[in-house]
MIMARDO-948390 format. One line per 5 residues: number of its first residue (from 1); their letters; for each residue z, x, y of C-alpha. Coordinates in steps of 0.5 Angstrom, whole numbers, padded with zeros to 4 digits, always signed. Example, Ala and Ser with C-alpha at 12.3 -4.5 7.8 and 13.67 -1.06 7.14 Angstrom:
BEGIN
1> AS> +0016/+0025/-0009  +0014/+0027/-0002
This chain:
BEGIN
1> MNRTP> -0015/-0184/-0046  -0011/-0179/-0047  -0007/-0181/-0053  -0001/-0177/-0055  +0001/-0176/-0063
6> LKLLV> +0007/-0180/-0065  +0010/-0174/-0068  +0010/-0170/-0062  +0012/-0175/-0058  +0018/-0176/-0062
11> RAEWD> +0020/-0168/-0062  +0019/-0168/-0054  +0023/-0175/-0053  +0028/-0175/-0059  +0034/-0176/-0054
16> RILAF> +0031/-0182/-0050  +0029/-0185/-0057  +0036/-0184/-0060  +0039/-0187/-0053  +0035/-0193/-0054
21> VLIAA> +0036/-0194/-0061  +0044/-0193/-0060  +0043/-0198/-0054  +0040/-0203/-0058  +0045/-0203/-0064
26> GAALV> +0051/-0203/-0059  +0048/-0209/-0056  +0047/-0213/-0063  +0054/-0211/-0065  +0057/-0214/-0058
31> VVAWA> +0052/-0220/-0059  +0054/-0221/-0067  +0062/-0220/-0065  +0061/-0225/-0060  +0058/-0230/-0064
36> GASGT> +0063/-0229/-0070  +0069/-0230/-0065  +0066/-0236/-0062  +0066/-0239/-0069  +0073/-0239/-0071
41> PFVAD> +0079/-0243/-0067  +0084/-0238/-0070  +0086/-0232/-0065  +0087/-0227/-0071  +0080/-0228/-0074
46> QLSYV> +0077/-0227/-0067  +0081/-0221/-0066  +0078/-0218/-0072  +0071/-0219/-0069  +0073/-0216/-0063
51> ASGGV> +0076/-0210/-0066  +0070/-0209/-0071  +0064/-0211/-0067  +0066/-0211/-0060  +0069/-0205/-0059
56> GGLFL> +0064/-0201/-0064  +0058/-0204/-0060  +0061/-0202/-0053  +0062/-0195/-0056  +0055/-0195/-0058
61> LALGL> +0053/-0198/-0051  +0057/-0192/-0048  +0054/-0187/-0052  +0047/-0189/-0051  +0047/-0189/-0044
66> ALLMS> +0051/-0182/-0044  +0045/-0180/-0048  +0040/-0183/-0043  +0043/-0180/-0037  +0043/-0173/-0040
71> ADHHD> +0036/-0173/-0042  +0034/-0175/-0035  +0039/-0169/-0032  +0035/-0165/-0037  +0029/-0167/-0034
76> EWRKL> +0031/-0166/-0027  +0034/-0159/-0029  +0027/-0157/-0032  +0024/-0159/-0025  +0029/-0155/-0021
81> DAIER> +0028/-0149/-0025  +0020/-0149/-0024  +0021/-0150/-0017  +0026/-0144/-0016  +0021/-0140/-0020
86> ALTEP> +0016/-0141/-0016  +0020/-0140/-0010  +0023/-0133/-0012  +0017/-0130/-0016  +0012/-0126/-0012
91> GPELQ> +0005/-0129/-0011  -0001/-0126/-0009  -0002/-0126/-0001  -0009/-0129/+0001  -0014/-0124/+0003
96> PAPPA> -0018/-0124/+0009  -0025/-0127/+0009  -0031/-0123/+0008  -0034/-0121/+0014  -0040/-0126/+0016
101> SAGSS> -0047/-0124/+0015  -0050/-0122/+0022  -0055/-0128/+0022  -0049/-0133/+0021  -0046/-0136/+0027
106> ARSWT> -0040/-0139/+0023  -0033/-0137/+0025  -0027/-0137/+0020  -0020/-0137/+0020  -0016/-0134/+0014
111> RTTWP> -0008/-0133/+0013  -0007/-0126/+0011  +0001/-0125/+0011  +0006/-0130/+0011  +0009/-0134/+0015
116> CSWSS> +0003/-0134/+0021  -0001/-0129/+0022  -0008/-0131/+0022  -0015/-0127/+0023  -0021/-0129/+0026
121> TT> -0028/-0127/+0023  -0034/-0128/+0027
């Protein structure tokens, strides 16, 4: 099994780790605010819970989700850059196969140029 060291994982995926921490903290704040507001019959007390825990929790949730989406977009951009690089950089063309030995009756086909030029060796 290939195990990645924790330090390397944190350096490579810091944005996702921070996003999940923010999402968990936001969800916890929303739950605490709901529990506090549900325990009092007075609207003034409920509003203080909503203003402190509810709004802050929703802000942390939104920030965590935005950071998570940003990390996903960053990965997609990296993949697209690799595809673009592979398409634009000139690569080595395939060379014709060496001629078969005189005693061999095998026939081989090799692509020599792009897109469809084929050569036959007998």
